[in-house]
Every structure is written in C-alpha cells, then in structure tokens.
LUMFIVEX-694111 format. One record per residue: x, y, z of N, C-alpha, C, CB in turn; residue in three letters. Coordinates in nm, 3 decimals, padded with zeros to 5 digits, always signed. Glycine has a CB too. Example, Ala and Ser with C-alpha at 12.3 -4.5 7.8 and 13.67 -1.06 7.14 Angstrom:
// LUMFIVEX-694111
nxx,nyy,nzz,caxx,cayy,cazz,cxx,cyy,czz,cbxx,cbyy,cbzz,residu
+01.319,-00.569,+00.780,+01.230,-00.450,+00.780,+01.320,-00.330,+00.780,+01.131,-00.447,+00.905,ALA
+01.285,-00.225,+00.708,+01.367,-00.106,+00.714,+01.290,+00.003,+00.787,+01.408,-00.060,+00.572,SER
***
This chain:
// LUMFIVEX-694111
nxx,nyy,nzz,caxx,cayy,cazz,cxx,cyy,czz,cbxx,cbyy,cbzz,residu
+00.086,-00.122,+00.000,+00.000,+00.003,-00.001,+00.088,+00.124,+00.001,-00.097,+00.008,+00.122,MET
+00.058,+00.221,-00.094,+00.134,+00.348,-00.091,+00.063,+00.449,-00.010,+00.159,+00.402,-00.230,THR
+00.138,+00.515,+00.078,+00.083,+00.617,+00.165,+00.146,+00.751,+00.135,+00.103,+00.579,+00.312,VAL
+00.068,+00.853,+00.114,+00.122,+00.984,+00.079,+00.177,+01.054,+00.205,+00.014,+01.070,+00.010,SER
+00.280,+01.137,+00.188,+00.335,+01.211,+00.298,+00.231,+01.301,+00.359,+00.455,+01.289,+00.255,HIS
+00.236,+01.314,+00.490,+00.149,+01.406,+00.567,-00.002,+01.381,+00.542,+00.184,+01.551,+00.531,GLU
-00.036,+01.260,+00.514,-00.173,+01.219,+00.508,-00.203,+01.109,+00.610,-00.205,+01.172,+00.369,ARG
-00.319,+01.104,+00.670,-00.343,+00.999,+00.774,-00.317,+00.861,+00.724,-00.485,+01.005,+00.826,PRO
-00.247,+00.778,+00.798,-00.235,+00.641,+00.768,-00.370,+00.572,+00.784,-00.129,+00.579,+00.856,VAL
-00.448,+00.611,+00.881,-00.583,+00.561,+00.896,-00.669,+00.674,+00.962,-00.584,+00.428,+00.983,LEU
-00.769,+00.713,+00.896,-00.852,+00.821,+00.946,-00.936,+00.772,+01.063,-00.942,+00.876,+00.836,SER
-00.943,+00.861,+01.170,-01.022,+00.821,+01.290,-01.156,+00.889,+01.293,-00.945,+00.855,+01.419,ALA
-01.190,+00.965,+01.186,-01.321,+01.037,+01.183,-01.433,+00.943,+01.141,-01.315,+01.160,+01.086,GLU
-01.536,+00.935,+01.225,-01.655,+00.856,+01.192,-01.734,+00.923,+01.083,-01.744,+00.835,+01.316,ALA
-01.785,+00.844,+00.993,-01.875,+00.900,+00.885,-02.014,+00.907,+00.940,-01.873,+00.813,+00.752,THR
-02.101,+00.975,+00.862,-02.239,+00.995,+00.911,-02.327,+00.872,+00.897,-02.303,+01.109,+00.837,ALA
-02.281,+00.775,+00.823,-02.362,+00.655,+00.802,-02.278,+00.532,+00.819,-02.427,+00.654,+00.663,THR
-02.347,+00.414,+00.822,-02.275,+00.287,+00.813,-02.214,+00.249,+00.947,-02.166,+00.295,+00.706,GLY
-02.115,+00.154,+00.934,-02.059,+00.097,+01.058,-01.978,+00.207,+01.140,-01.965,-00.026,+01.022,ILE
-01.920,+00.294,+01.071,-01.842,+00.398,+01.144,-01.935,+00.481,+01.235,-01.768,+00.492,+01.043,ASP
-02.050,+00.518,+01.187,-02.151,+00.593,+01.263,-02.198,+00.508,+01.383,-02.273,+00.630,+01.170,ALA
-02.235,+00.382,+01.351,-02.282,+00.294,+01.458,-02.174,+00.276,+01.567,-02.321,+00.157,+01.401,ALA
-02.049,+00.263,+01.525,-01.940,+00.242,+01.621,-01.923,+00.368,+01.704,-01.807,+00.206,+01.547,THR
-01.928,+00.484,+01.643,-01.918,+00.610,+01.718,-02.029,+00.623,+01.815,-01.917,+00.729,+01.624,ALA
-02.149,+00.574,+01.785,-02.264,+00.580,+01.878,-02.234,+00.490,+01.999,-02.399,+00.534,+01.805,ALA
-02.175,+00.370,+01.978,-02.139,+00.283,+02.089,-02.039,+00.354,+02.177,-02.081,+00.150,+02.038,VAL
-01.940,+00.427,+02.120,-01.846,+00.497,+02.206,-01.919,+00.595,+02.294,-01.740,+00.569,+02.124,ARG
-02.019,+00.668,+02.236,-02.094,+00.763,+02.315,-02.166,+00.691,+02.436,-02.198,+00.836,+02.225,ARG
-02.222,+00.572,+02.406,-02.284,+00.503,+02.512,-02.192,+00.463,+02.622,-02.349,+00.388,+02.462,VAL
-02.069,+00.410,+02.581,-01.970,+00.374,+02.683,-01.933,+00.495,+02.774,-01.843,+00.319,+02.614,LEU
-01.904,+00.608,+02.711,-01.862,+00.718,+02.785,-01.971,+00.772,+02.873,-01.811,+00.819,+02.698,GLU
-02.094,+00.781,+02.817,-02.211,+00.836,+02.888,-02.242,+00.751,+03.010,-02.334,+00.842,+02.794,SER
-02.234,+00.617,+02.994,-02.258,+00.529,+03.110,-02.159,+00.548,+03.218,-02.257,+00.386,+03.070,LEU
-02.033,+00.564,+03.180,-01.933,+00.595,+03.287,-01.957,+00.724,+03.353,-01.795,+00.597,+03.232,LEU
-01.998,+00.827,+03.275,-02.025,+00.959,+03.338,-02.146,+00.949,+03.428,-02.048,+01.069,+03.231,HIS
-02.247,+00.882,+03.389,-02.369,+00.875,+03.469,-02.354,+00.784,+03.591,-02.484,+00.825,+03.382,ALA
-02.286,+00.670,+03.573,-02.273,+00.575,+03.682,-02.400,+00.528,+03.732,-02.199,+00.632,+03.792,GLY
-02.405,+00.492,+03.862,-02.530,+00.438,+03.924,-02.637,+00.542,+03.947,-02.498,+00.373,+04.057,SER
-02.603,+00.670,+03.921,-02.703,+00.775,+03.940,-02.801,+00.784,+03.829,-02.638,+00.904,+03.956,SER
-02.771,+00.711,+03.714,-02.860,+00.715,+03.600,-02.991,+00.646,+03.637,-02.796,+00.648,+03.476,ALA
-03.104,+00.698,+03.585,-03.234,+00.637,+03.611,-03.262,+00.528,+03.511,-03.345,+00.741,+03.608,SER
-03.340,+00.430,+03.553,-03.390,+00.319,+03.464,-03.273,+00.243,+03.402,-03.483,+00.376,+03.349,ASP
-03.170,+00.211,+03.479,-03.059,+00.133,+03.428,-03.104,-00.006,+03.381,-02.951,+00.119,+03.534,LEU
-03.200,-00.063,+03.445,-03.253,-00.197,+03.403,-03.316,-00.186,+03.265,-03.359,-00.251,+03.505,SER
-03.389,-00.079,+03.240,-03.451,-00.058,+03.113,-03.351,-00.033,+03.000,-03.546,+00.056,+03.124,GLY
-03.245,+00.038,+03.039,-03.141,+00.066,+02.944,-03.066,-00.063,+02.908,-03.046,+00.172,+03.000,ILE
-03.045,-00.149,+03.011,-02.976,-00.277,+02.984,-03.061,-00.368,+02.889,-02.948,-00.353,+03.120,ALA
-03.191,-00.363,+02.910,-03.277,-00.439,+02.824,-03.267,-00.398,+02.677,-03.416,-00.426,+02.870,LEU
-03.269,-00.265,+02.660,-03.260,-00.206,+02.523,-03.127,-00.238,+02.452,-03.278,-00.053,+02.530,ARG
-03.019,-00.224,+02.534,-02.887,-00.256,+02.482,-02.872,-00.402,+02.448,-02.782,-00.217,+02.580,LEU
-02.924,-00.489,+02.532,-02.919,-00.634,+02.500,-02.997,-00.669,+02.378,-02.971,-00.715,+02.614,ASN
-03.110,-00.600,+02.354,-03.189,-00.625,+02.235,-03.112,-00.581,+02.111,-03.325,-00.553,+02.245,ALA
-03.034,-00.473,+02.117,-02.947,-00.438,+02.005,-02.842,-00.539,+01.985,-02.886,-00.306,+02.025,ILE
-02.774,-00.588,+02.092,-02.672,-00.686,+02.077,-02.725,-00.816,+02.014,-02.611,-00.714,+02.210,ALA
-02.848,-00.854,+02.065,-02.907,-00.974,+02.001,-02.935,-00.956,+01.852,-03.037,-01.010,+02.072,ASP
-02.976,-00.839,+01.813,-03.003,-00.815,+01.669,-02.875,-00.823,+01.586,-03.069,-00.675,+01.648,GLU
-02.766,-00.767,+01.641,-02.635,-00.772,+01.574,-02.584,-00.918,+01.565,-02.532,-00.682,+01.651,LEU
-02.596,-00.987,+01.677,-02.545,-01.125,+01.679,-02.620,-01.214,+01.576,-02.561,-01.186,+01.824,ALA
-02.748,-01.190,+01.554,-02.823,-01.266,+01.456,-02.777,-01.247,+01.317,-02.964,-01.232,+01.465,GLN
-02.710,-01.130,+01.290,-02.664,-01.096,+01.155,-02.516,-01.128,+01.137,-02.690,-00.948,+01.125,GLN
-02.448,-01.171,+01.243,-02.304,-01.186,+01.231,-02.259,-01.311,+01.163,-02.243,-01.182,+01.363,ALA
-02.150,-01.305,+01.083,-02.096,-01.429,+01.022,-02.022,-01.507,+01.129,-02.000,-01.398,+00.900,PRO
-01.963,-01.620,+01.091,-01.883,-01.694,+01.180,-01.755,-01.613,+01.219,-01.847,-01.828,+01.117,THR
-01.692,-01.649,+01.331,-01.573,-01.571,+01.371,-01.464,-01.587,+01.270,-01.521,-01.615,+01.509,VAL
-01.450,-01.707,+01.217,-01.340,-01.729,+01.116,-01.368,-01.644,+00.994,-01.328,-01.881,+01.074,ASP
-01.486,-01.635,+00.946,-01.528,-01.560,+00.833,-01.501,-01.411,+00.852,-01.672,-01.584,+00.806,ASP
-01.536,-01.367,+00.974,-01.517,-01.223,+01.007,-01.372,-01.187,+01.010,-01.580,-01.188,+01.143,ARG
-01.291,-01.272,+01.075,-01.145,-01.242,+01.079,-01.085,-01.242,+00.939,-01.071,-01.345,+01.168,ILE
-01.124,-01.338,+00.860,-01.075,-01.338,+00.720,-01.109,-01.211,+00.643,-01.132,-01.458,+00.646,ALA
-01.233,-01.161,+00.666,-01.284,-01.040,+00.604,-01.200,-00.918,+00.658,-01.439,-01.023,+00.634,ASP
-01.174,-00.914,+00.786,-01.098,-00.805,+00.848,-00.964,-00.792,+00.780,-01.080,-00.828,+01.000,MET
-00.900,-00.900,+00.741,-00.761,-00.900,+00.686,-00.753,-00.919,+00.537,-00.681,-01.008,+00.750,TRP
-00.869,-00.900,+00.471,-00.875,-00.928,+00.328,-00.813,-00.815,+00.243,-01.020,-00.951,+00.287,SER
-00.805,-00.694,+00.299,-00.750,-00.580,+00.222,-00.600,-00.567,+00.230,-00.810,-00.452,+00.268,GLY
-00.548,-00.470,+00.160,-00.405,-00.442,+00.159,-00.379,-00.329,+00.258,-00.354,-00.405,+00.015,GLU
-00.264,-00.329,+00.322,-00.227,-00.213,+00.406,-00.295,-00.215,+00.542,-00.261,-00.083,+00.335,GLY
-00.338,-00.093,+00.584,-00.396,-00.078,+00.716,-00.534,-00.143,+00.722,-00.405,+00.070,+00.755,VAL
-00.577,-00.169,+00.848,-00.707,-00.224,+00.872,-00.797,-00.126,+00.945,-00.695,-00.352,+00.950,THR
-00.926,-00.157,+00.961,-01.022,-00.065,+01.018,-01.072,-00.120,+01.150,-01.138,-00.040,+00.922,ARG
-01.012,-00.230,+01.208,-01.073,-00.288,+01.326,-00.981,-00.281,+01.451,-01.111,-00.433,+01.297,HIS
-00.866,-00.230,+01.443,-00.771,-00.242,+01.551,-00.822,-00.148,+01.673,-00.623,-00.199,+01.497,ASP
-00.773,-00.178,+01.796,-00.823,-00.108,+01.915,-00.759,+00.025,+01.943,-00.806,-00.192,+02.032,PRO
-00.683,+00.075,+01.848,-00.626,+00.214,+01.866,-00.678,+00.308,+01.754,-00.465,+00.210,+01.863,VAL
-00.670,+00.277,+01.627,-00.707,+00.367,+01.525,-00.834,+00.326,+01.455,-00.599,+00.380,+01.429,THR
-00.887,+00.207,+01.487,-00.993,+00.145,+01.409,-01.132,+00.212,+01.421,-01.006,+00.004,+01.451,GLY
-01.177,+00.276,+01.312,-01.311,+00.332,+01.312,-01.428,+00.231,+01.334,-01.331,+00.404,+01.183,PRO
-01.396,+00.101,+01.311,-01.495,-00.006,+01.332,-01.488,-00.067,+01.467,-01.479,-00.112,+01.231,GLU
-01.400,-00.018,+01.553,-01.385,-00.079,+01.689,-01.420,+00.019,+01.798,-01.242,-00.132,+01.710,ASN
-01.523,-00.007,+01.877,-01.575,+00.084,+01.974,-01.481,+00.113,+02.090,-01.700,+00.032,+02.025,ALA
-01.381,+00.022,+02.110,-01.286,+00.049,+02.215,-01.171,+00.137,+02.174,-01.234,-00.077,+02.265,ILE
-01.159,+00.165,+02.050,-01.056,+00.258,+01.996,-01.099,+00.397,+02.023,-01.032,+00.239,+01.845,ALA
-01.006,+00.490,+02.061,-01.047,+00.627,+02.096,-01.129,+00.699,+01.988,-00.924,+00.709,+02.126,PRO
-01.103,+00.687,+01.855,-00.987,+00.633,+01.786,-00.881,+00.744,+01.762,-01.029,+00.569,+01.651,PRO
-00.760,+00.701,+01.736,-00.646,+00.798,+01.718,-00.595,+00.790,+01.578,-00.529,+00.770,+01.818,MET
-00.608,+00.901,+01.498,-00.548,+00.900,+01.363,-00.395,+00.910,+01.371,-00.605,+01.017,+01.277,PRO
-00.329,+00.838,+01.284,-00.182,+00.834,+01.278,-00.139,+00.884,+01.140,-00.126,+00.687,+01.305,ILE
-00.044,+00.973,+01.139,+00.006,+01.023,+01.008,+00.155,+00.991,+00.984,-00.014,+01.176,+01.000,THR
+00.187,+00.948,+00.868,+00.322,+00.920,+00.831,+00.392,+01.047,+00.782,+00.326,+00.813,+00.724,GLY
+00.511,+01.070,+00.836,+00.583,+01.191,+00.802,+00.700,+01.169,+00.706,+00.633,+01.253,+00.926,LEU
+00.747,+01.273,+00.634,+00.854,+01.253,+00.538,+00.981,+01.200,+00.589,+00.881,+01.374,+00.475,PRO
+01.009,+01.224,+00.723,+01.134,+01.175,+00.780,+01.132,+01.029,+00.820,+01.169,+01.256,+00.897,ASP
+01.016,+00.959,+00.788,+01.007,+00.818,+00.817,+00.943,+00.787,+00.952,+01.142,+00.758,+00.811,GLY
+00.909,+00.892,+01.031,+00.848,+00.861,+01.158,+00.692,+00.876,+01.137,+00.904,+00.959,+01.274,SER
+00.621,+00.850,+01.244,+00.471,+00.865,+01.241,+00.430,+00.941,+01.365,+00.396,+00.724,+01.233,VAL
+00.310,+01.010,+01.362,+00.263,+01.082,+01.470,+00.114,+01.071,+01.481,+00.305,+01.221,+01.460,VAL
+00.058,+01.065,+01.599,-00.084,+01.067,+01.617,-00.120,+01.157,+01.730,-00.138,+00.930,+01.640,GLY
-00.243,+01.210,+01.729,-00.291,+01.291,+01.835,-00.425,+01.234,+01.887,-00.306,+01.436,+01.787,THR
-00.444,+01.244,+02.018,-00.564,+01.186,+02.077,-00.595,+01.261,+02.209,-00.545,+01.031,+02.102,VAL
-00.715,+01.270,+02.244,-00.766,+01.311,+02.378,-00.844,+01.197,+02.440,-00.857,+01.440,+02.369,THR
-00.798,+01.146,+02.549,-00.861,+01.033,+02.615,-00.948,+01.073,+02.725,-00.761,+00.940,+02.665,LEU
-01.059,+01.000,+02.741,-01.162,+01.038,+02.840,-01.179,+00.924,+02.942,-01.299,+01.070,+02.769,HIS
-01.289,+00.925,+03.011,-01.307,+00.833,+03.124,-01.287,+00.685,+03.094,-01.442,+00.849,+03.178,LEU
-01.331,+00.638,+02.974,-01.309,+00.489,+02.949,-01.164,+00.444,+02.956,-01.363,+00.451,+02.811,PRO
-01.072,+00.538,+02.957,-00.928,+00.503,+02.958,-00.855,+00.538,+03.084,-00.860,+00.570,+02.845,TYR
-00.933,+00.569,+03.186,-00.878,+00.608,+03.318,-00.821,+00.499,+03.394,-00.980,+00.669,+03.401,GLN
-00.701,+00.526,+03.461,-00.639,+00.440,+03.555,-00.648,+00.516,+03.690,-00.490,+00.405,+03.513,GLY
-00.536,+00.581,+03.733,-00.542,+00.666,+03.850,-00.646,+00.780,+03.828,-00.401,+00.725,+03.881,PRO
-00.693,+00.844,+03.932,-00.796,+00.944,+03.910,-00.740,+01.059,+03.826,-00.850,+00.996,+04.046,PRO
-00.811,+01.076,+03.710,-00.779,+01.188,+03.621,-00.662,+01.158,+03.523,-00.745,+01.309,+03.705,GLY
-00.614,+01.032,+03.527,-00.497,+01.002,+03.446,-00.524,+00.868,+03.364,-00.367,+00.990,+03.540,TYR
-00.446,+00.855,+03.258,-00.460,+00.738,+03.165,-00.404,+00.616,+03.233,-00.386,+00.763,+03.028,VAL
-00.472,+00.502,+03.209,-00.429,+00.372,+03.260,-00.298,+00.343,+03.195,-00.534,+00.258,+03.232,HIS
-00.204,+00.287,+03.268,-00.068,+00.254,+03.211,-00.077,+00.150,+03.104,+00.028,+00.203,+03.321,GLY
-00.170,+00.060,+03.111,-00.187,-00.041,+03.004,-00.237,+00.020,+02.875,-00.284,-00.149,+03.047,GLY
-00.323,+00.126,+02.890,-00.365,+00.197,+02.768,-00.252,+00.267,+02.698,-00.469,+00.296,+02.800,VAL
-00.164,+00.325,+02.783,-00.043,+00.395,+02.720,+00.040,+00.289,+02.646,+00.050,+00.469,+02.832,SER
+00.053,+00.172,+02.703,+00.129,+00.065,+02.638,+00.064,+00.025,+02.510,+00.143,-00.056,+02.730,ALA
-00.069,+00.019,+02.503,-00.142,-00.018,+02.382,-00.119,+00.085,+02.277,-00.292,-00.033,+02.409,LEU
-00.133,+00.219,+02.314,-00.112,+00.321,+02.210,+00.033,+00.315,+02.156,-00.143,+00.465,+02.268,LEU
+00.130,+00.291,+02.236,+00.265,+00.293,+02.191,+00.298,+00.168,+02.110,+00.359,+00.306,+02.308,LEU
+00.250,+00.050,+02.152,+00.274,-00.072,+02.076,+00.221,-00.056,+01.932,+00.206,-00.194,+02.145,ASP
+00.098,-00.008,+01.923,+00.036,+00.008,+01.791,+00.110,+00.113,+01.708,-00.111,+00.047,+01.806,HIS
+00.144,+00.225,+01.775,+00.213,+00.333,+01.696,+00.347,+00.289,+01.646,+00.232,+00.461,+01.780,THR
+00.418,+00.217,+01.730,+00.548,+00.160,+01.682,+00.530,+00.065,+01.567,+00.620,+00.088,+01.794,LEU
+00.425,-00.014,+01.576,+00.393,-00.104,+01.467,+00.361,-00.029,+01.334,+00.274,-00.192,+01.507,GLY
+00.287,+00.080,+01.347,+00.258,+00.161,+01.229,+00.380,+00.229,+01.177,+00.154,+00.261,+01.260,VAL
+00.468,+00.270,+01.269,+00.597,+00.331,+01.223,+00.678,+00.226,+01.140,+00.684,+00.380,+01.349,ALA
+00.672,+00.101,+01.177,+00.745,+00.000,+01.100,+00.680,-00.012,+00.959,+00.744,-00.139,+01.175,ASN
+00.554,-00.016,+00.958,+00.480,-00.027,+00.828,+00.520,+00.095,+00.738,+00.318,-00.031,+00.851,PHE
+00.519,+00.213,+00.800,+00.547,+00.333,+00.720,+00.694,+00.330,+00.671,+00.519,+00.464,+00.805,TRP
+00.783,+00.276,+00.751,+00.928,+00.270,+00.715,+00.953,+00.155,+00.615,+01.017,+00.250,+00.844,ALA
+00.866,+00.062,+00.601,+00.880,-00.042,+00.502,+00.929,-00.176,+00.545,+00.965,+00.005,+00.402,GLY
+00.941,-00.189,+00.680,+00.981,-00.316,+00.734,+00.893,-00.349,+00.858,+01.133,-00.312,+00.771,ALA
+00.798,-00.442,+00.850,+00.708,-00.469,+00.954,+00.732,-00.596,+01.025,+00.578,-00.467,+00.903,SER
+00.691,-00.608,+01.150,+00.705,-00.736,+01.227,+00.606,-00.736,+01.340,+00.850,-00.754,+01.282,GLY
+00.609,-00.846,+01.415,+00.526,-00.863,+01.529,+00.604,-00.829,+01.657,+00.471,-01.004,+01.533,ARG
+00.531,-00.778,+01.753,+00.601,-00.737,+01.880,+00.664,-00.851,+01.946,+00.508,-00.672,+01.976,THR
+00.797,-00.844,+01.964,+00.875,-00.944,+02.040,+00.904,-00.899,+02.182,+01.006,-00.972,+01.970,GLY
+00.926,-00.767,+02.195,+00.956,-00.707,+02.326,+00.918,-00.562,+02.328,+01.103,-00.722,+02.361,GLU
+00.856,-00.516,+02.432,+00.815,-00.377,+02.445,+00.856,-00.329,+02.585,+00.661,-00.360,+02.422,LEU
+00.946,-00.235,+02.591,+00.995,-00.180,+02.715,+00.949,-00.038,+02.737,+01.144,-00.187,+02.718,THR
+00.876,-00.008,+02.842,+00.820,+00.123,+02.864,+00.881,+00.190,+02.990,+00.668,+00.112,+02.877,LEU
+00.894,+00.321,+02.984,+00.932,+00.398,+03.102,+00.823,+00.503,+03.123,+01.074,+00.466,+03.085,ARG
+00.764,+00.494,+03.241,+00.660,+00.595,+03.278,+00.720,+00.714,+03.352,+00.552,+00.529,+03.366,TYR
+00.745,+00.818,+03.278,+00.807,+00.936,+03.336,+00.721,+01.013,+03.435,+00.846,+01.026,+03.228,HIS
+00.592,+01.027,+03.403,+00.499,+01.102,+03.487,+00.360,+01.057,+03.445,+00.518,+01.259,+03.473,ARG
+00.260,+01.082,+03.528,+00.118,+01.042,+03.487,+00.081,+01.109,+03.359,+00.011,+01.081,+03.597,PRO
+00.007,+01.037,+03.278,-00.047,+01.087,+03.148,-00.190,+01.137,+03.174,-00.046,+00.972,+03.033,THR
-00.213,+01.264,+03.148,-00.343,+01.321,+03.180,-00.459,+01.284,+03.089,-00.331,+01.464,+03.179,PRO
-00.577,+01.268,+03.139,-00.698,+01.258,+03.061,-00.742,+01.396,+03.020,-00.809,+01.187,+03.139,LEU
-00.836,+01.409,+02.922,-00.905,+01.530,+02.884,-00.807,+01.637,+02.832,-00.984,+01.583,+03.004,PHE
-00.694,+01.596,+02.781,-00.603,+01.689,+02.717,-00.539,+01.626,+02.596,-00.497,+01.737,+02.814,THR
-00.510,+01.706,+02.497,-00.453,+01.646,+02.372,-00.315,+01.588,+02.401,-00.443,+01.753,+02.255,GLU
-00.297,+01.468,+02.353,-00.171,+01.392,+02.363,-00.114,+01.371,+02.228,-00.192,+01.257,+02.433,LEU
+00.016,+01.372,+02.218,+00.085,+01.340,+02.089,+00.157,+01.207,+02.112,+00.190,+01.458,+02.043,THR
+00.140,+01.113,+02.023,+00.208,+00.980,+02.027,+00.297,+00.971,+01.901,+00.101,+00.855,+02.032,VAL
+00.425,+00.948,+01.922,+00.517,+00.942,+01.811,+00.587,+00.808,+01.807,+00.618,+01.055,+01.820,ARG
+00.629,+00.763,+01.686,+00.704,+00.637,+01.669,+00.800,+00.654,+01.549,+00.604,+00.512,+01.646,GLY
+00.915,+00.586,+01.563,+01.014,+00.587,+01.452,+01.099,+00.458,+01.458,+01.108,+00.717,+01.460,ARG
+01.122,+00.402,+01.347,+01.202,+00.284,+01.330,+01.350,+00.328,+01.343,+01.171,+00.215,+01.191,GLN
+01.429,+00.260,+01.421,+01.567,+00.294,+01.441,+01.667,+00.201,+01.378,+01.592,+00.302,+01.581,THR
+01.634,+00.074,+01.358,+01.724,-00.019,+01.294,+01.654,-00.142,+01.246,+01.833,-00.056,+01.387,SER
+01.714,-00.210,+01.144,+01.667,-00.335,+01.094,+01.787,-00.423,+01.075,+01.587,-00.318,+00.966,VAL
+01.785,-00.540,+01.135,+01.892,-00.638,+01.122,+01.832,-00.769,+01.102,+01.984,-00.640,+01.241,ALA
+01.830,-00.817,+00.977,+01.768,-00.947,+00.945,+01.621,-00.939,+00.971,+01.830,-01.061,+01.025,GLY
+01.567,-01.026,+01.059,+01.423,-01.028,+01.093,+01.395,-00.940,+01.214,+01.376,-01.173,+01.122,ARG
+01.498,-00.880,+01.272,+01.478,-00.798,+01.393,+01.469,-00.653,+01.359,+01.590,-00.819,+01.492,LYS
+01.362,-00.593,+01.410,+01.337,-00.447,+01.385,+01.331,-00.376,+01.523,+01.198,-00.424,+01.301,ILE
+01.397,-00.262,+01.535,+01.396,-00.189,+01.659,+01.330,-00.053,+01.634,+01.539,-00.172,+01.716,ARG
+01.240,-00.018,+01.723,+01.157,+00.106,+01.713,+01.144,+00.172,+01.840,+01.020,+00.077,+01.662,THR
+01.127,+00.306,+01.839,+01.112,+00.383,+01.961,+00.998,+00.482,+01.942,+01.243,+00.456,+01.999,GLU
+00.943,+00.528,+02.057,+00.836,+00.627,+02.059,+00.806,+00.680,+02.193,+00.716,+00.572,+02.004,GLY
+00.715,+00.774,+02.201,+00.677,+00.833,+02.322,+00.539,+00.903,+02.316,+00.781,+00.927,+02.361,GLU
+00.476,+00.919,+02.433,+00.354,+00.995,+02.446,+00.394,+01.123,+02.520,+00.239,+00.913,+02.522,ILE
+00.350,+01.235,+02.467,+00.378,+01.367,+02.530,+00.255,+01.451,+02.527,+00.493,+01.441,+02.459,SER
+00.257,+01.552,+02.613,+00.155,+01.657,+02.618,+00.179,+01.762,+02.513,+00.152,+01.722,+02.754,THR
+00.080,+01.855,+02.497,+00.093,+01.960,+02.398,+00.220,+02.046,+02.410,-00.026,+02.049,+02.405,ALA
+00.268,+02.061,+02.532,+00.388,+02.143,+02.554,+00.520,+02.065,+02.536,+00.383,+02.204,+02.693,ASP
+00.511,+01.939,+02.489,+00.632,+01.860,+02.464,+00.679,+01.778,+02.583,+00.742,+01.951,+02.421,GLY
+00.607,+01.783,+02.695,+00.648,+01.707,+02.811,+00.623,+01.555,+02.789,+00.572,+01.757,+02.936,THR
+00.728,+01.473,+02.798,+00.713,+01.330,+02.777,+00.658,+01.265,+02.902,+00.847,+01.267,+02.737,VAL
+00.549,+01.191,+02.875,+00.486,+01.115,+02.985,+00.527,+00.972,+02.990,+00.339,+01.121,+02.973,CYS
+00.533,+00.908,+02.876,+00.574,+00.767,+02.864,+00.659,+00.751,+02.733,+00.445,+00.670,+02.862,VAL
+00.770,+00.674,+02.752,+00.855,+00.644,+02.636,+00.864,+00.495,+02.622,+00.998,+00.707,+02.650,SER
+00.892,+00.452,+02.501,+00.891,+00.302,+02.471,+01.002,+00.273,+02.373,+00.749,+00.251,+02.410,ALA
+01.061,+00.152,+02.390,+01.150,+00.088,+02.296,+01.095,-00.051,+02.268,+01.297,+00.082,+02.350,LYS
+01.086,-00.084,+02.135,+01.032,-00.210,+02.093,+01.125,-00.290,+02.005,+00.906,-00.187,+02.023,GLY
+01.116,-00.422,+02.023,+01.181,-00.515,+01.935,+01.068,-00.588,+01.858,+01.276,-00.615,+02.015,LEU
+01.069,-00.577,+01.726,+00.970,-00.648,+01.644,+01.045,-00.751,+01.557,+00.886,-00.546,+01.553,PHE
+00.972,-00.857,+01.529,+01.030,-00.968,+01.454,+00.945,-00.998,+01.334,+01.044,-01.094,+01.541,VAL
+01.007,-00.997,+01.217,+00.937,-01.028,+01.092,+00.898,-01.182,+01.097,+01.032,-00.992,+00.963,THR
+00.773,-01.216,+01.085,+00.740,-01.358,+01.092,+00.785,-01.434,+00.971,+00.593,-01.375,+01.109,PRO
+00.807,-01.559,+00.986,+00.844,-01.647,+00.880,+00.715,-01.671,+00.801,+00.908,-01.780,+00.933,ARG
+00.731,-01.689,+00.668,+00.613,-01.702,+00.579,+00.506,-01.800,+00.621,+00.657,-01.740,+00.447,PRO
+00.554,-01.917,+00.681,+00.459,-02.021,+00.718,+00.377,-01.981,+00.845,+00.534,-02.154,+00.742,GLU
+00.417,-01.872,+00.910,+00.344,-01.826,+01.029,+00.247,-01.712,+00.996,+00.441,-01.780,+01.136,HIS
+00.235,-01.673,+00.877,+00.146,-01.559,+00.833,+00.014,-01.612,+00.795,+00.205,-01.479,+00.712,VAL
-00.095,-01.554,+00.854,-00.234,-01.588,+00.829,-00.301,-01.472,+00.763,-00.306,-01.627,+00.956,ARG
-00.398,-01.503,+00.676,-00.483,-01.407,+00.609,-00.398,-01.304,+00.534,-00.574,-01.338,+00.710,PHE
-00.284,-01.341,+00.488,-00.204,-01.256,+00.406,-00.131,-01.142,+00.472,-00.286,-01.203,+00.308,GLY
-00.133,-01.143,+00.608,-00.069,-01.033,+00.681,+00.027,-01.092,+00.784,-00.175,-00.940,+00.751,ARG
+00.130,-01.007,+00.822,+00.224,-01.055,+00.929,+00.177,-01.026,+01.066,+00.359,-00.993,+00.913,GLY
***
C-alpha cells in the first residue's frame, strides 16, 4: 500500500452513516454510562434495550473465522484495531500520520473509559497506544514485524481530557529483527511515557490471512 506524505495512515473520523457511525454511537454509550454511573435512572430498562441491540447484531453476524478473514482481506492498514480502528468501539480512535522523515505521529484526547489513577490514563492503555504506533511506524518505514519485546518507562502520569501526541520511529533493521522507539507527550512537549520495541518479521509459514 502506498501512503502519501502528511496524510493520515488511517482516518479516525466517523462517517455519518454505516458501521463508522454505529461504532461512534457505541463509544458515546460507553462514555455516557461511565459519566452517569449508578445515578442514572432506569438502568434496568437501558440494559434491556442494549441487550436487544446486541441480540439483533449477533443474529446478523458471520462466523468468527469468516469475520477475521474479512478483516484481513484488504491491503495495508485495517479498520478494526483497538487504537485507530473506526470499526472498533474500544478505539479512541487515534489518527496516525506518516511523516517525510520516516516517523509517524498521532494525536488523541482520552476520556473516562481510559482512566487508571484518578484523572490519568491507565498505564496499560499507554502501552497499547505505543505498541500500535510503533507497529505503524514500521509499516511506514517499510519493514514490519510482530512485537517481540516492548519496554516502557513511565516518566509521569499521563493526563486525561487533554490532547496527547504519540510518536514512533524505526531505528534499525537487522535481518528479521526491527527496533523502534516512541513516546507519548503533552501539547507542551513534556514526555509522559517512552517506549522501545523489538519487532520480529514472521516466517512465511506463520502468516495468516495474508498479513504478518
């Protein structure tokens, strides 16, 4: 897949119709439920309505194997991952852009569904954002692999409700081993979390659905 400079590798904007709009609506439900908590009225009625929607979707769903094959049937980036995927309700989602220098950058504002300590991002969510961003950096640089090792340093708490910048850049390739680095920072450039990753290009016999 060819990606143009300074264009999103994967757009995070939901469209007005179709699965992107439905997924964006589910994100609203998740966040609204967390905001309301047990103070919301008629939670039992809400649960019944949500379960009815889930039942309707389940009746229309293909088999898991068929769905996975469909997810990976295209070339390049996918639409279902839990960081940038517009079809995944647990994704913020975060758009990632490939830059001319070979690095990638994404911006995101995280809300209550991603909270760990009071008012701050869960450390595991930070790891998820960085692991994915480093993987996209490898794709953008032209040598991709699966995560073999991810080392994180938490410099300071990462705040919710403020724009964060997530960066990644490939630093070396030696045979099947790829090394990549990145960080999450606030708008003023303060680094909250940094990461170093070792990625390994899979052997051809270990690749499923045409992707590594």
